[in-house]
C-alpha positions in Angstrom: -0.1 -0.1 0.0 1.1 3.4 -0.7 0.1 4.8 2.6 0.5 3.7 6.2 -3.0 4.6 7.1 -5.4 1.6 7.8 -8.1 1.2 5.3 -11.4 0.3 6.8 -14.2 -0.8 4.9 -18.1 0.3 5.6 -20.8 -1.6 4.0 -24.0 0.2 3.2 -26.4 -2.7 4.4 -30.1 -2.9 3.2 -30.5 -0.3 0.2 -34.1 0.6 1.5 -32.9 1.4 5.0 -30.8 4.0 6.8 -27.5 2.7 5.8 -27.1 4.6 2.6 -28.5 7.6 4.7 -25.6 7.1 7.3 -23.1 7.0 4.4 -24.5 10.0 2.6 -24.3 11.9 6.0 -20.8 10.8 6.5 -19.8 11.9 2.9 -21.1 15.2 3.6 -19.0 15.7 6.8 -16.0 18.3 6.3 -13.8 15.7 7.9 -13.7 12.1 8.8 -11.7 10.5 11.8 -8.1 10.9 11.3 -5.6 8.1 11.1 -7.3 5.7 8.6 -8.9 6.0 4.9 -12.5 5.1 5.1 -14.1 3.3 2.3 -17.9 2.8 1.8 -18.9 -0.3 0.1 -22.0 0.6 -1.9 -23.7 1.5 -5.1 -22.4 5.2 -5.8 -25.6 6.1 -7.4 -27.6 4.9 -4.4 -25.6 7.2 -2.4 -26.0 10.2 -4.4 -29.7 9.7 -4.8 -29.9 9.5 -1.0 -27.9 12.4 -0.4 -30.1 14.5 -2.8 -33.3 13.1 -0.8 -31.6 14.4 2.6 -30.5 17.6 0.9 -27.0 17.2 2.0 -23.8 17.9 -0.2 -22.1 14.5 -0.2 -18.3 14.4 -1.8 -16.4 11.3 -2.1 -13.4 9.7 -4.3 -13.5 6.4 -6.1 -11.6 3.7 -4.1 -8.1 3.3 -5.5 -6.2 0.6 -3.3 -2.9 2.1 -4.3 -3.6 5.8 -3.9 -0.6 7.7 -4.5 -1.1 10.1 -1.4 -3.7 9.6 1.8 -7.0 10.3 0.6 -9.3 12.7 2.7 -12.7 12.1 3.2 -14.8 9.2 2.2 -13.9 7.0 -0.5 -16.6 4.6 -2.3 -15.8 1.2 -3.6 -18.9 1.0 -6.3 -21.1 -2.3 -6.2 -24.2 -2.2 -8.4 -27.5 -2.5 -7.2 -29.6 -5.3 -9.1 -32.6 -2.9 -9.2 -33.4 0.8 -8.2 -33.8 1.3 -4.4 -36.4 3.3 -2.7 -36.0 4.5 0.9 -38.4 2.5 3.1 -39.4 0.1 0.2 -37.9 -3.4 0.4 -37.0 -5.4 -2.9 -35.7 -8.7 -3.1 -34.1 -8.1 -6.2 -31.4 -6.4 -4.1 -30.9 -9.1 -1.7 -27.9 -10.4 -3.4 -26.6 -6.8 -3.7 -26.3 -6.6 0.2 -24.3 -10.0 0.1 -22.2 -8.6 -2.7 -21.1 -5.7 -0.5 -20.4 -7.9 2.5 -18.3 -10.3 0.2 -16.2 -7.4 -0.9 -15.4 -6.3 2.3 -14.8 -9.7 4.0 -12.6 -10.7 0.8 -10.8 -7.4 1.2 -10.1 -8.1 4.9 -8.8 -11.5 4.5 -6.5 -10.4 1.7 -4.9 -7.5 3.8 -6.6 -4.7 1.8 -8.8 -3.5 4.6 -7.7 -3.4 8.2 -11.2 -3.9 9.5 -14.9 -3.8 8.2 -17.9 -1.9 9.7 -21.4 -3.1 8.9 -24.5 -1.0 8.5 -27.7 -3.0 9.2 -29.3 -5.8 7.0 -32.8 -6.9 6.6 -32.5 -10.8 7.1 -35.8 -11.4 5.6 -35.7 -9.9 2.3 -32.2 -11.6 1.7 -34.0 -14.8 2.5 -36.9 -13.7 0.2 -34.0 -13.2 -2.6 -33.6 -17.2 -2.4 -30.4 -17.0 0.2 -30.5 -18.7 3.2 -29.2 -16.3 5.7 -29.6 -15.9 9.5 -27.4 -12.9 10.2 -24.1 -10.8 9.7 -22.6 -13.0 12.4 -23.1 -16.5 11.0 -22.4 -15.2 7.4 -19.2 -14.0 8.5 -18.3 -17.2 10.3 -19.2 -19.3 7.2 -17.1 -17.0 4.8 -14.2 -17.0 6.9 -14.4 -20.8 7.8 -14.5 -19.8 11.4 -16.0 -22.8 13.5 -17.5 -20.8 16.2 -17.8 -17.0 16.7 -19.0 -14.9 19.8 -21.4 -12.0 19.6 -20.4 -9.0 21.9 -21.7 -5.7 22.4 -20.0 -2.7 23.8 -21.6 0.5 25.2 -22.3 2.4 28.2 -18.9 1.5 29.8 -19.8 -2.3 29.4 -18.7 -5.2 27.3 -21.2 -8.0 27.1 -20.6 -11.3 25.3 -23.3 -13.9 24.8 -22.9 -17.7 25.3 -26.0 -18.3 23.1 -27.4 -15.7 20.6 -30.7 -15.9 18.8 -32.2 -18.9 20.4 -35.7 -19.4 21.7 -35.7 -19.4 25.4 -36.8 -23.0 25.9 -33.7 -23.9 23.9 -31.0 -22.0 26.0 -30.7 -24.3 28.9 -30.2 -27.5 26.8 -27.7 -25.8 24.5 -25.6 -24.8 27.3 -22.6 -27.5 27.8 -19.3 -27.4 29.4 -17.8 -27.5 25.9 -19.8 -24.6 24.8 -18.9 -22.5 27.6 -15.0 -23.6 27.3 -15.1 -22.5 23.6 -16.8 -19.4 24.1 -14.9 -18.2 27.0 -11.5 -19.1 25.4 -12.7 -16.9 22.2 -13.7 -13.8 24.5 -10.3 -14.0 26.5 -8.3 -14.4 23.4 -10.0 -11.4 21.7 -10.0 -9.1 24.8 -6.0 -9.9 24.9 -5.1 -9.9 21.0 -7.6 -7.4 19.8 -8.5 -5.2 22.7 -5.0 -5.3 24.0 -5.9 -6.2 27.5 -2.9 -8.0 29.1 -4.9 -10.2 31.7 -8.6 -9.9 30.8 -11.2 -10.4 33.7 -14.4 -11.9 32.8 -17.6 -11.8 35.0 -19.6 -15.0 34.2 -23.7 -14.7 34.8 -25.5 -17.6 36.1 -28.4 -19.0 34.0 -31.0 -19.2 36.7 -32.3 -16.6 39.3 -29.8 -16.0 42.1 -27.5 -18.2 39.9 -29.3 -21.5 40.8 -29.6 -20.9 44.7 -27.0 -23.8 45.3 -29.2 -25.9 42.9 -32.6 -25.1 44.5 -33.5 -23.1 41.5 -32.0 -25.1 38.7 -28.7 -27.3 38.3 -27.2 -25.7 35.4 -24.6 -23.8 37.4 -23.6 -26.7 39.4 -23.7 -29.4 36.6 -22.4 -26.8 33.6 -21.3 -23.6 34.3 -19.0 -24.1 37.5 -17.2 -27.1 35.8 -16.3 -25.0 32.9 -15.1 -22.1 34.8 -13.0 -24.2 37.2 -11.2 -26.0 34.3 -10.4 -22.6 32.8 -9.5 -21.2 35.9 -6.8 -24.0 36.6 -5.2 -22.7 33.2 -5.0 -19.0 34.5 -8.0 -17.4 33.0 -9.5 -14.7 35.3 -13.0 -15.7 35.8 -15.7 -14.6 38.3 -18.9 -16.4 38.8 -21.3 -17.9 38.0 -22.9 -14.5 39.4 -26.7 -13.6 39.7 -27.5 -11.5 36.6 -30.0 -9.4 38.5 -27.0 -7.9 40.7 -24.2 -8.5 38.4 -24.7 -5.2 36.4 -23.8 -2.5 39.0 -21.0 -0.2 38.7 -19.1 -1.8 41.8 -19.0 -5.2 40.4 -18.4 -3.9 37.0 -15.5 -1.7 38.1 -12.7 -4.5 38.0 -14.1 -6.4 34.9 -13.2 -6.2 31.3 -16.1 -8.1 30.0 -19.3 -9.9 31.2 -20.5 -13.4 29.7 -24.1 -13.7 29.7 -25.7 -16.9 29.0 -28.6 -15.6 26.6 -29.5 -12.8 24.4 -31.8 -10.9 26.7 -30.1 -11.6 29.9 -27.3 -9.1 29.0 -28.3 -7.0 26.2 -31.3 -5.1 27.8 -28.9 -3.7 30.5 -26.3 -2.6 28.1 -28.9 -1.2 25.4 -30.3 0.8 28.2 -27.2 2.2 29.1 -26.1 2.9 25.4 -29.1 2.9 23.2 -28.1 4.4 19.9 -24.4 4.6 20.6 -23.6 0.9 21.1 -21.6 -1.3 18.9 -21.5 -5.1 17.9 -18.5 -6.7 17.7 -17.9 -10.2 16.3 -15.3 -12.1 18.4 -13.3 -15.0 17.1 -12.9 -14.2 13.3 -9.5 -13.5 11.8 -10.6 -10.3 10.8 -11.9 -7.0 12.7 -15.5 -6.5 12.3 -17.7 -3.9 14.2 -21.5 -3.0 13.5 -24.2 -0.7 14.6 -26.5 -1.9 17.3 -29.6 -1.0 15.4 -31.8 -2.3 12.7 -32.5 -0.9 9.1 -35.1 1.6 10.4 -37.1 1.5 7.3 -39.7 4.1 8.4 -36.8 6.7 9.0 -35.0 6.0 5.7 -34.6 9.2 3.7 -36.2 11.3 6.4 -33.0 12.8 8.0 -34.3 12.0 11.4 -31.7 9.4 12.3 -28.7 9.6 14.8 -25.3 8.5 13.5 -24.1 8.1 16.9 -23.8 4.1 16.6 -21.9 4.4 13.4 -19.4 6.8 14.8 -18.9 4.4 17.8 -18.3 1.5 15.5 -15.9 3.4 13.3 -13.9 4.4 16.3 -13.7 1.1 17.8 -12.8 -0.7 14.3 -10.0 1.9 14.2 -9.0 1.0 17.6 -9.0 -2.6 17.2 -7.1 -2.4 13.7 -4.4 -0.2 15.5 -4.0 -2.9 18.3 -3.6 -5.9 15.9 -1.1 -3.7 13.6 1.0 -2.9 16.8 
């Protein structure tokens, strides 16, 4: 590369949603965060159309991997839409376009062209309507990078909360928890806190599954039979783990003060607390990947697309974290 600056890709997400709005607003800023090159992966005509709809003067340059000098402002790697996109109106014809933008970012990261990728929200339903089985960014990234297990972690409000299980019905959570699963997940969280976040000796708080962390087996045996054996085995290897802790008292400032992350057993155990503390400015990070990926913590917001009534705070936070993680890996 011609410059030492890391190049960070930002995918536009669902073309009918607010992803293109966020990028159009980004392109209208007089300056972008210093210390990196920022490359939007999107249809440039879509960005121009959405900028006009928003009434902003968006400026960008075409992406040139070997630019002779540092590029100021947003660059765009053009990926064409399959069909015209209208704000707020889903079109299954563009389902594969969304995957094409993701593939361009993933391939660029794997090849070393991009130091990290940031993703705007996608609409799972319309991608499935396009004939592609798609359960989410996290699973797609794992498949495309041949990663056997990844871990979803959200950051914000001064917290990092990782999930042992993700999008499972509540009735399936307890049967899915095994010592082997927790061993894998905790090793991934520990490794990425060390390698990507630069934390020398990560301290992870682990929530129990049941009320009061099982109350010694009187409110469920998962803590005794599954969680404690997994934690004890990892502690014997030197990992700093506390728990299992009752989830209703875990998320308080005194307990969190000495922690680098929390592992919740299921989606709605940990994320409501974090989102209450950081809604609109949270970040989704995929742990366990061979690449750096961060994302906004909100959906496509179809009803807000093209209105200008959006908060770019989550994108700003995701960009800042992607840049931070890329710099740690490069060090």
